[in-house]
C-alpha positions, 0 to 999 in steps of 0.5 A: 572340331575335326582338328580338336577331335584329332588332337585328342586321339593324338594326346596318349603320346602327351601322356607318355613324354610327360610321365617320363618328366615325372619319372625323371623327377622322380629318380634322377640323382640330381633331384633329391627330395621329389617326394619330400615335396608334396606341392611338386610331385601332387601337382605334377600327377594332377596334371599327368592325371587330365592327360590321362582323362584327355587321352581316354577321351581321344581313344573313346572319340575312335569309335564309331557312332560316339554319343560323346562326339555328336555332343560337340560344345560339351566335348569341346569345352572338356578338350580345351579344359583338359589341355589347358589344365594338364598344361598348366599343373605339369608346367609348374611342376616342370619348372619348379625342379630343377638339378642340384649343383652336383647333379651338373652331368644330369642337368642337360639330360632333364633340361631335354626331357622336359624341353622334349615333352614340351614339344611332343604336347606343342606338336600335338596341339599345333594341329588346332590353334585354339588348343595351341593357344590354351597350351602356349599360354597354359605353359606360360602361366605355369612356369611363372609360377612354378618358378615363383618369378615375375621376370620370368612371368613378365617375358613368358607374357611378352612371347605369349603377345608375340605368339598370339600377334603371330599366330593371329596373322598366320591365320589371317594369311591361311584364311585368305589362302584357304578362301583362294583356294576354294575360289579355285577349286571351285573355278576348276571344279565349275570349269570341270563341271562344264567340261562334263556336260559338254561332253555329256551333250554330245558337243564334243570331247576332248583327248590328251597324248603323252611325247609319244603320242600315246592317250592318256586321257580321253572322254568317256562318251567317246570310249563308250562309242568306240566299244570301250572303257578309257581306261582300255584306251589309254596307254593307246596310240593316238591314232588306233582310234581312227579308221584308215581309209584306202582311196582318194580321200586321204589328205586329212590322214596325212595331214595329221600325221604330219601334224603329230609328228612334226609337233605342229598344231592341226585344227578341224581336220576331217577323219573317220572314227574306228567304231565297230559296225558303224560309219562315224566321222569326226572333226579333230583340233589339237595343239602341242603342249610343253612344261615350263622348260618348254620341252614337249609333253604331248598333244591336247586337243578336242573333237566333234561329232561330224556324221549327223553332217555328214548325213546331211551333205549326202542328203543335200548332195541327193537332193542336188543331183537327183529328181527328188518325184521319181529318184531320177537323176536330175537336169544337173546330174544328168548333164554332168552325166552326157559331158563324162559319157562323150569323154573318156578318162584322157578326154578323149571322145568317144560316142554316145547317144541322147534321147530327148522325149516328153510326154504327149498329153500330160497336161490334159491327165493334169487339168483333169485328174489333178496334180498328185495323179500327174506326180504318181503318174510321173513316177510310174514313167520314171520306173518304166524308162529305167527297167527298158534302159537298165544298165545301157544307160542313165535317165534323167529328168529335166523337169516336167515331163520332160526326161532325157536318156544317155546311152554311152557307146551306142550308136547303131541306128537300129539299136536306138530306133529299138529302144526308142520303139520300146519306150513308146510301146511301153508308155502306150500301154495304160497306167493304173493310178487311183483306180483310174486307168490313165493314158499317156503316149510319148514323142523321142528326139534322137541325136547321135555323137559318133566319137568327133567331138560333139559338144553336151550342149549341140547334142541336146540341141540337135535331140531337141530339134529331132523331138521338135520334128517328132512331134510335128509328124503327129506325136508318138513317134521318134525322130533321129536328128539331121542337119536339115532340122538345124537348118529349120531351127535356124530359118525359124531364129531368123524369122523370129529375129527379123518379126522383132523388127518388122513392126518398127519397119513398117513391114506388116500389114492387115487386108482384109476379107468380107464377111456376107450376110446371107439373106440380103448379099450385102457386106456386113462386115470385113475379117482382118488378116495379117500379111507380112512383107520382108523387105524385097522378098516373098511374101511370108505366110501367116502360117509360117510366122504366127506360130513363131510369134506365139512361141516368142511372145511376140504375139502381144505387141503384134495383136496390140498393133492388129487391134489398133489398126483394124479400129483406125480401118473401122473409121474409114468403113462406116458406122454401118459396118464391123472388122473381126480380128483374131485373138491368140490364147495369149494375148487372151490371157494378157491382163491389159487386153481390155485397157488396149481395146478400150485405148484403141476404140476411143483413139479411133473414135468408133462405137465399141460395137464395131470391133469384132474379137475372134477367140479360138477354142484354145482358151477353153485348156484353162476353165478357170475364174481368171477366164471367165473374170476376162470374158466379163472385162471384155463384155463390159468394154461393149466390143462382140465377141465371136466363137472362132472355128467351132468345134474342131478343139476341145468341146466347148459346149459348156463353155457357151453358156457361161462366155457372152459369146455374140457370133459362132464361126463355123469352121471351114473344114466343116464348110468345104465338101458339105454339099457332098452327099456322102459327107456328114458336115451338112449334119453338124453344120445343122447342128451348130446353126440349131445351136447358136440360134437356141443361145441367140447367138449369129453363125458365120460360115468359113472356107465357103468356096463352091455354089453347092456350099453356099446353097447348103449353108444358106438351106441350113439357115447360117446368118453368114458367109466368108469365104473366095466365093464372095471375095478374097482378102483385099487392101483397105482401099479395096475394101472401102471400092466395095463397098462404095460399088453397089452399097456393099451388095456382092455377087457370088462367083466360083465354081459349082462344086468342089473339084477334087485333086486332079491328075493330068494325063493325055490318053485315048479311049473308046466312048460307047454312047446310044449304040455308037463308039468314039474316039475320044481323049482323056485330059483330066483325071480324078477319082470321080471324073474326068475331062474329055476332049473329042465330043462335040455339045453334049448334054448334060445328063448323057450317059457313057460307057467309057472303055479305058482297056479290054478289062477296063471300062467304067459307066460315066454321066456328061455333066457339062460341055463347052464345044469339044470338051465334056466334063463327066462323072463316074457312077463310082469313085475309082483309083487314078494308078488304076486308070493310068497303069494298064489292064491287069490293074484294071480288071481288079477295077471293073470287079469292084464296080461290078460288084458295086453295080 
């Protein structure tokens, strides 16, 4: 209908051409009598009239909102009818008219006018194929009628048929072409839509340059990010949208420049976009394009935004190099900084100091207040450390409560001591966390490299050894590394290595110390104590190798060997005696401990209650359900449980009502010197005995060595005693022999009272007693008494005045005598150095004694 409308709008040209034919027929001299034949001019005039009507309709169709054009069927039918009828009538009249014989000069002109009119009309109707078919058919039919010739009509029909077949074939071709074009256009549109969606979604963008490197296309999304319109960027060099970078990060920009100049493809180059006021990164790829002749036409490519990826990489790098909790450098980063501090940019060694620090009592904070409070504590500790160190160095967190401080170019001992002291004092101040005041301390190990090429690993090892020494020194202090520390560490390592083979080489053995029933003075059992005889060397003290076994976890297999050996020893002692063995916290945490005990008891053929496990208060650090479950599992095996070293550790009173202990062992630190009237130990022992009696538990006092202490222990109601007064640790054969000697009965042997440390001397003094003066020699001195020679058979209780100098006189009392030897006790404790030092010091001693009197 659109094409047919266009035919009608052009029909005024056909009207003019056919009007020319009309006037040619009327006025050419070669066509006389045109108006004399009404059948010709009337028919031609009617045809021109149809053209006139069609012309008017076509011009009316140009007007907007035409009502006739909206009635497409009526309008189309009218146009087709007027085209066919007008053409038919004009063809009849044109083909009838022919010039006379004598009008030869005008025949060509008339033929040209007639053919021209046909061509103008044909050109018009060619726009719409239905109109062309109507025109062609009407022309052929009109010509046949005008000539009244059958051959002409037959020939016209043949050509009309050929025309119809040809046009039909062309129509099919056109339809196929249009369908292909529509498919192509549809595919192109679909691809264009996909590209636009791809760009709008921000997943990528596209660009194209001409052969001079100037942009001919760039995605609108990228232009918007650059703050410019796409039209402003067209014609600009492609490199204008890339920000130039200065430094060591220009390699990809050089690769881009080389690729553009050498016309070679490039892929996924990272560049920084020239976006004002923003850091944005792109990954761009491109390839050269050529025309059909192979001539270079420019570049075409794509790009993607890498900004978020770059941010993620930075965040990952932050996580990889910095501690998440405190923001300090992590282990990896602080190690890298230490290595860089030990060498300058050309690899030469340079001086550096390393401080290794951990917190004291941090685990107790975590256990009592919880891990969130512990985390906040670590954050505040990190802030204080960073403030103290400042720009002088770098602080890092190794993990847990361990921190490391790298101080480049600082090696002076005083400066390092000042920094360490500042750290210790700062961290000793309370931390305010969630309304609580939390107090911790810190221990610091310091290692220094004077620029002698010490490796970072060696420096860390040295600082670690110094930290270990600081902890041994009582915590809350700092220690510098010394070579002796390395020797000690090497010795510890050698002991650990040798200890691993000690079981296989049968170097470990057990000795047994008697445990005596106080009431009957009979041996009720023994405590098994481990000893290590390493080859032909001297005996290694348990205090030296047991801590190493604990740290290396060798205590578990050693503890299993002790249990099995003790059970085998019980079988030799007989059914009336038991043996106690110590169980370390690491053994207690081993889930296989009950099975090990049952296996050892069964293999030895003894009753389970003959084995007693002594468990230290260290296990109470972890007040967990698993601990209580282990207590119950051990109790179900039938063995006895004793709480060892009670009162020295972690206030286990709450645990006594939960854990099924059979005995409480009173630590020797409370027993020794308990008989001294100035000591509070007797009151403590009495409290422990009363507590055990209320809970229906036995008590064993450890470390009893003197008769005074034994009498006190017996008087306070303690049920069992263990100590040198009843026997030192002995071999199993000796223990068996001791049981058989007197039915297991033993006699207490030892000093009457505990002796203090004494200083050997040789000094003459004057002794006054009963109005007489004697000369005597002082052999041994302590703060409370002395051994004097030269006085014979002095009764106990005799009073003396001892003159150590003109102004140094002490009152004393004889406690015992043996021939010419007398043991005296001073009326007041004194300083030994004052007694030995002379008269000047003696004046202050005498003054103190007189004031005390």
